VOGU-3710 file (C-alpha; in Angstrom, 3 decimals, decimal comma):
1> msdkenpiqe> -35,750/81,276/113,121  -37,814/81,554/110,094  -34,643/81,747/108,040  -33,444/78,437/109,485  -36,713/76,680/108,807  -36,609/77,441/105,135  -33,491/75,418/104,373  -34,900/72,501/106,323  -38,164/72,769/104,515  -36,344/72,981/101,231
11> dlqdsnveam> -34,321/69,896/102,164  -37,528/68,130/103,102  -39,183/69,136/99,851  -36,127/68,053/97,881  -36,071/64,706/99,644  -39,831/64,305/99,085  -39,362/65,012/95,390  -36,473/62,557/95,244  -38,561/59,976/97,081  -41,417/60,521/94,651
21> vdeqladena> -39,057/60,269/91,695  -37,501/57,115/93,177  -40,955/55,696/93,798  -42,043/56,521/90,251  -38,857/54,944/88,855  -39,420/51,896/91,063  -43,010/51,619/89,788  -41,840/51,923/86,174  -39,106/49,337/86,792  -41,633/47,013/88,433
31> eamisritel> -44,034/47,378/85,489  -41,198/46,778/83,034  -40,092/43,728/85,006  -43,660/42,392/85,188  -44,068/42,993/81,454  -40,747/41,253/80,759  -41,660/38,320/83,052  -45,016/37,975/81,254  -43,237/37,955/77,884  -40,739/35,348/79,098
41> eaaleaseak> -43,512/33,185/80,572  -45,413/33,328/77,249  -42,224/32,450/75,346  -41,532/29,570/77,770  -45,085/28,273/77,385  -44,801/28,468/73,585  -41,461/26,622/73,721  -42,904/23,938/76,002  -45,900/23,511/73,664  -43,512/23,182/70,716
51> vrdqqdgvlr> -41,455/20,565/72,610  -44,653/18,632/73,470  -45,715/18,713/69,808  -42,301/17,477/68,735  -42,378/14,716/71,368  -45,850/13,693/70,158  -44,535/13,699/66,593  -41,590/11,517/67,588  -43,898/9,093/69,444  -46,255/8,917/66,445
61> aradvenmrr> -43,326/8,359/64,095  -42,021/5,570/66,341  -45,482/3,980/66,469  -45,775/4,216/62,663  -42,358/2,603/62,222  -43,252/-0,162/64,703  -46,583/-0,812/62,943  -44,840/-0,883/59,565  -42,215/-3,297/60,914  -44,927/-5,557/62,348
71> rteqeidkar> -46,941/-5,495/59,086  -43,812/-6,229/57,072  -42,967/-9,184/59,320  -46,520/-10,521/58,942  -46,389/-10,147/55,159  -42,996/-11,863/55,013  -44,340/-14,661/57,218  -47,400/-15,047/54,968  -45,207/-14,986/51,874  -43,020/-17,707/53,383
81> kfalerfage> -46,014/-19,830/54,368  -47,972/-19,450/51,162  -45,253/-19,062/48,530  -45,681/-22,749/47,759  -49,466/-22,535/47,392  -49,512/-22,347/43,607  -46,739/-24,926/43,272  -48,542/-27,253/45,705  -51,769/-26,816/43,731  -49,924/-27,949/40,589
91> llpvidnler> -48,547/-31,022/42,409  -51,932/-32,244/43,620  -52,992/-33,859/40,305  -49,645/-35,727/40,265  -50,319/-37,065/43,777  -53,899/-37,977/42,735  -52,612/-39,875/39,687  -50,010/-41,762/41,714  -52,703/-42,746/44,252  -55,002/-43,948/41,428
101> avemadkend> -52,148/-45,933/39,888  -51,509/-47,693/43,219  -55,248/-48,352/43,737  -55,753/-49,751/40,217  -52,592/-51,863/40,068  -52,844/-55,633/40,283  -50,669/-56,188/43,345  -50,844/-59,959/42,920  -49,214/-59,864/39,487  -45,508/-60,641/40,062
111> aikpmvegve> -44,537/-59,125/36,715  -45,582/-55,596/37,717  -45,030/-55,907/41,484  -41,658/-54,038/41,425  -43,219/-51,243/39,375  -46,149/-50,921/41,822  -43,694/-50,803/44,735  -41,751/-48,056/42,928  -44,928/-46,034/42,391  -45,895/-46,528/46,059
121> ltlktmqdtv> -42,436/-45,396/47,162  -42,601/-42,357/44,859  -46,064/-41,474/46,218  -44,892/-41,852/49,833  -41,799/-39,714/49,200  -43,876/-37,004/47,517  -46,467/-36,998/50,329  -43,742/-36,767/53,001  -42,000/-33,959/51,118  -45,100/-31,783/50,660
131> ekfglkelnp> -46,088/-32,450/54,284  -42,717/-31,044/55,426  -43,653/-27,764/53,747  -47,075/-27,552/55,458  -49,326/-29,262/52,882  -51,858/-31,389/54,773  -54,325/-33,896/53,380  -58,073/-33,485/54,029  -59,736/-36,926/54,005  -62,939/-36,281/55,988
141> vgepfnpelh> -64,771/-39,632/55,802  -67,163/-39,877/58,763  -66,725/-36,217/59,735  -69,549/-33,649/59,686  -69,752/-31,722/56,411  -67,906/-28,377/56,583  -68,440/-26,093/53,565  -65,164/-24,278/54,301  -63,173/-27,501/53,832  -65,448/-29,694/51,720
151> qamsiqesae> -67,269/-29,415/48,400  -70,467/-31,472/48,296  -70,674/-33,295/44,958  -73,803/-35,254/45,858  -76,202/-35,913/48,711  -77,311/-39,480/49,418  -79,882/-40,911/51,801  -78,290/-43,096/54,461  -79,604/-44,988/57,444  -76,057/-45,823/58,627
161> hepntvmlvm> -74,778/-42,227/58,811  -75,945/-39,194/60,738  -77,437/-36,528/58,452  -74,904/-34,056/57,050  -71,970/-36,481/57,451  -69,294/-37,131/54,819  -69,966/-40,676/53,553  -67,439/-40,836/50,726  -64,483/-38,768/49,552  -64,337/-38,616/45,764
171> qkgyelngrv> -61,199/-36,474/45,746  -59,061/-35,627/48,770  -58,673/-32,011/49,710  -55,512/-30,255/50,867  -54,634/-27,272/53,010  -51,358/-25,370/53,215  -50,534/-23,975/56,674  -54,229/-23,794/57,566  -55,398/-22,311/54,234  -57,450/-24,540/51,917
181> vrpamvmvsk> -55,628/-25,139/48,635  -58,284/-27,528/47,341  -61,497/-28,545/49,130  -62,274/-32,247/49,446  -64,948/-33,376/46,981  -67,396/-35,409/49,035  -70,706/-37,256/49,129  -72,856/-36,107/52,071  -75,533/-38,111/53,856  -79,076/-37,041/54,511
191> assasvdeka> -81,766/-38,734/56,570  -83,432/-41,574/54,700  -87,091/-41,025/53,844  -87,981/-44,298/55,635  -86,561/-43,026/58,949  -88,339/-39,689/58,457  -91,667/-41,541/57,933  -91,088/-43,680/61,058  -90,475/-40,568/63,191  -93,655/-38,939/61,873
//
């Protein structure tokens, strides 16, 4: 019987060794797989980070292009609006002279009446034309003084006007699309000393 037990024991030992070898191989395979999975996860994370960076870069580039497009449109719009500013500034003395000619002309004199009418028509046509292109007259009589639109040439006491009111316009001002081309030259009122004494 002892002879029969030996082969069985040997078989058992062989199968135990095989099981241990299989287990060791399984452990090594598991470690290799875990190591490989860790490597792949790290590579995937790096790839995802790279994709996120590239997406951020694309979004930033799009935003930069959009901002540049918007700025360019604004600059083109400003250029369109204010391209005439210098030209309009040069026309203002011509308009002033035509207005003075109409004011000074003797409208009762039949000999020069057709000429005065021609000057008036020329002035009206010029005013309408510059108005079409955004040039607007500033004639602030009776309005409060505004240093952004008006240039005070003198200050006069006045009982008829509120203090700091435009009493007289010596030269009309003009603005082009909301930007002052030439401020109006004005006389501004101040409280009369008599009214100041009465209040005291």
